[in-house]
N, C-alpha and C positions, 0 to 999 in steps of 0.2 A: 371282499365282495366283488363279483364280476362287474366289469365296466358296463355302462349304460349306453345304448346306441339307439338313435331314432331312425326309423325307416318310413319312407313316404311314397305314395303312389295312388293311382285310382283304386287299386286293391293292393294292400300291403301284406297279404297273407303269406305269399311265397318268401318275400324278403324277411318277414318276421320269423318264420320257421327256420330259414337259413341262418339268421342271426342267433337264434337260440341254440341251433346245432353247433355254432361256432363259439359258444360259451358266453354270449352277451346276454344281458338283460335288455328288454326291448320296450320302446315306446312306439306304437304304430299310429301313423297318420294316413288316413285314407277316407274313402267315400262310403264304405259299407259297414265296417266294424262287424264283420260276420262272426259266427260262433268260433271258427278256427282261429281267427286273429285274436279274439278276446281270450282264448285259451292260452296262447303263447306270449301275449304282450302284457306287461304290467299295467299299461294305460293305453287306451285307444282314444285318439282325438280326431274330430271331423275336420276335413279341409275342403269340403264342398258337398253338394247335393248329389246323391246317387243317380237320380234321374237325368241329370245334366251331363254326366260323365266328363266334367270339367273341373280342374283344380282351381279353387279360389285363392288368389294371391294373398289377400289380407288374412284369410283363415290360416294359410300356410305359415305366414310370418308369426301370427299369434301362437300357433301350436308349437313352432320351433322355439319360440321364446319360453314357453312353458317347459319344453323338453330341456332347454339349457338350464333353467332354474332347478329342474329336478336332478341335474347332474350329468346329462348326456354329453359325451365327448365329441360326437360328430353325428352327421346324418347322411343317409343314403337315399338317392332318388331312383325311383323305378318308373313304371308306366305312367303316362299322363304328362310327362315333362318334355316329350318329343316335340321339337320345333318351338319350345318356349324357354329360351335361355334366360329371359327376364325373370322367370320364376326361380331358376337356379341361382341367379345373382341375388335376388331378394332373400332367398333362404341362406345363401352363403354369408350374407352380411350379419346374420343372426347367430349361426352356428357353423363350424367348419364342415365343408362338404367333402365326403369321401367318395371320390369318383372324378369324372371329367369336369373341369371347370367350365363355366358358362361359355367362354370364348371358344373352347375346343368343341363343345356340343354344337354351338352355332355353326362352326365351319363344316362339321360332319353332316349336319342336316340341311345345309345350303346346297341345292342341287348343282348350281354352276361350279361351286368350289369343289364339292366332293367328286363329281364325275370328271371334272377337269384334272384333279389330282390322280384319279385312277388312270386316265389316259397318259398323263405324264410319267407315271410309274410303270406303265406297260401292263397293268392289271386288266385282264379281259372282263368285259361287261357288255350288256346289250346296248345298242345305239341309243343315246339319250340326248334330248334337247330341251331347252327351256321355252321355246316358242312352239305354238301349235304347228304340226307338220302340214304341208300343203294338201296332202291326201291322208286322212286319218286312218285309212284301212291298215290293219296290222300294227297299230300303235295303242298304247295304254296311256291314260291320263292319271297322274298320281299327285298326291299331296304330301310333301315332306314333313308337314306339321302334324300329320296324323299317324296312327299306328294300327297294326292288326289287319291291314288290308281293307279297312272300311271305306277309304276314299280312293280306291283303285277301280277304274272302269274303262271301258272302251272309249277311245277318243272319238269326238263327233265333229262334223264340219262347222257347227255353230258354237263351239267352245270359245268362250271369251275369258281370258285368264289375266287378271290384273294382279293377283297375289304372287309374290316372289317365291312362295313355297310350291307352286304348281309346276310340274314338268311332265315331259312325255317320254315314253320308253318303248322301244320296239318289242313286240312279243317274241320271246325266244324259247327254244326247246330246252327240256331238262326237268329233272325232278327237283322240287323245292327243298332245299336243305339249309342247315345253319351250323355255325361253329361257335361254341362257347370258349372264350379265352380270357386270360388275365394279363394285364400289361403294367409296366412300371414307367412308361413314358419313353422308353428306348427299345425294349425287347418285349416279346410276347411268350406266353406259354399256353399251348392248346390244351383245353380241358376235355373236350369231346365234340364229335360230329353228330348231328341229329337229322332225322327225317321230319319235315314239317307236314302237318295235316292242314291242307288248304282246300276249301270247297265253297261253292256259292251259298249265300244266305241272305234272305230278305232283299232280293234283287241285286245284291252285290256279288260279283263273280269270284273274288279272290279273298275271302275272309279267313284269317288265321284262326283255326280251332284248337290247335295243340301241337305236340311233337312227341317223337319217340327217339330214344337213344340210350347209350351210345351205339351208333351203327358203324360197321366196319367199312373202310374205303381202301382202295388200292394204295400201296406204299407211295407210288408216284403222285397220287392225288393228295395224300397227307403231306408229302414233302412240298408240293406246290402251294398248298394251303398255308402251311407254316411260313413259307417265304413271303407270301402275300401279307399275312398278318404282321410279320416283322416290319415289312415296308410301310404298312399303314400306321403302325404304332409309332415308328420313328418319324414319319412325315407329319402326323397330326398331334403327336405327343399324348397318345391315349393312355389312360390310367384306369386301373381296377378291372372289374369284370365288364366285358362287352360281348356283343353278339354280331356275327357277320352272316347275312343271308345271301345265299347264292343258288344258282341252278347248276345241277350236275348232269351233263349229257355225255354218257359213257365216262370217259376220264377227263372231259373238258369242263372247267369251272368258269362260270360267268357270274361275277359279283352283282347283286341286286341292290343291297343297301347295308349300312352299318348302324347298329343300335348302340350309341355311346353310353350305355348304362347296363346294369345287370338285367339280362333278358329272362323271359319266362322259363327257358330251358334249365335254369339253376335248379328247378324242382327235380330234375333227372339225376342230379349228382350230389346227393347228400353226403356221400363218403369219399368223394373223389380226391380231396386234398387233406393232408394230415390234420390240419387245424381248422378245417371248415372253409367253405367258399367265402362267407362274409368276412372272416378274419383275413383271408388272402386279399379280398377287395380293399379293405381298410388299410392294410399294411402296404400294399402295392401303391395305393393312391397317396397316402399321407407320408409314408416312410421310404417309398421307392424300393421296396423289397419284393421280389418275386417269390412265390411259394416253392417249397421243395417239390420234387417230381411227384406226380399223382400216384395214389395207391394202385395196387393191382385191381383191374376192372372187375366189377361184379359179374357173376355168371349170367344173371338175368338182365334183360333190357327193361327199361321203364318207359311209361308213356302217360300222358295226361291229355284230356280234351275238355274244353269248355262246353257246357250244355246251355244253349240259348233258349229262352222261353218261346215256344211256338204260339202261345196265347198269353193274355194277361193273367197273372196269378195274385191272389191275396193270401200270403203264406201265414197260416195260423200255427198254433202250437202243435197240432197233430202232424201237419206237413213237415214242420221243422224237425220234429222228433223222429219221424220215420227216415228222413234223410240222414240224421245223425247216427242212426243205427247201422248204416252202411259204412264199413271201414274204408271203402274205396271212394267215398264221396267227400268233397272238400269245398271250401268257400261257402259254408252252409248259411243260408239266410236265417236270421233270428225271427222269432215269432212276431207277427204283426208287421211284416214287410210287404210292400206292394211292388210287384215286378211287372213291368210292361212287356208287351210282345217285342221280341228281338233283343231284350236285355239279358245279361248273364244270369242264369238261375243257380248254377253250381258248377263244380268241376269234378270229373271222374278220373280215376287213375287205374293203372294196371301194370303188371309185370309178367314177363314170359321169357321163353328161350330164344325167340327171334321176333323180328319186326311184324311179320304177318300175324303171329299169335297175339301179340300185344294189341295190334290194330283191331283184330276181331273181337277181343275182349272189351276194348274201349267202346266199340260199336254196340255191343250187347248192353253194356252198362248205361250208355247214353240213352238207348231206347227204353230202359227200365225206369228212368227218372220220372217222366210224366205218368207212367202207370202207377208207380208208388205214390205219387202225389194225389192222383185221382182216388186211389184206394183209401188213403188217409182222410181225404175230404169226405168221401162217402161214409166212412165209419163215423166221422165226427158229426155229419148231418143226421145219421140214424140215431146216434146217441142223444143228440139234441131233441129229435122228435120224440124219443122215448121219455126223456125227462119232462117234456111238455105234456104228454099224455098222462104221466103220473100225477101231474099237478092239477089235472082237470077234475 
């Protein structure tokens, strides 16, 4: 029987699918338990309320205890643990953690330590400081305890920052990119480079919506990127799958941040490694083994994009069913789900021959989602009215 692995995050769907593709049986711990996650996981356990977008520590410990009793060998942490090493520590006390230990994650997400080490290693990055700049013009205010760009905004003269996770960074030129890599604590192996989809949403200027990859970069860029990854892995002792966000301006790399966990870009690489991404993550983390070289890259690029609700939705059976009919729609809400404005509604995916083609297809599919939902809602309402008339 295949080994059992627990995966946890705000949404565990991508991790659960990657675990299944790597030959694991899966227990999923998250806030949504959407249709896709229920399809691939043997069990789905709640670790918080979806509306809060916050992982509950007590619920996490309880769920991991149940996973251990069921025979899970380890667990993998995804989104929602950024800036919360105490959650990783609480979970690690219950079940072995495959990934970066709490102390490593804490160092990486501490602005003073991380950007201090970048400077010491000679790794280019935008000017960064932990105190509010004398003049906020041209600076961004960021929160290292958040993810997805939700807490990134322009610095203001009246900013008062008591939290140690708050820092300021100069606005810099370049396209937003990311690198997916796996590490064994000493060395790294680059899996792929991706173009990030970042745009304003709900008054927030830099919200992460998705990514496209693998994209090609100049050999000199790839070589420099691999050298940076090796330096960071050796310095921080990084393990498993990680993501490095950076700006690429012509051939110049400026590092923005490091995600010390499997990032969302794992969805772009289902066939990149011979035994699967999550197998590589677990073995590199717990056994110190880097995977064999990646397979030949697929001809098509892949991309995904989160669709955020532009208004509040009450998702009934018709809406849930119509989304499930679209093979390119993921993170499907189950029937009787309430989704507030600004919350994730679903994810769309696409494949194509180049980044422009994928981006255009993602855009079309993103715009289709509310149209499909409205159509399903109208058909349901008409059917209900018809049944009411028959009963009169």
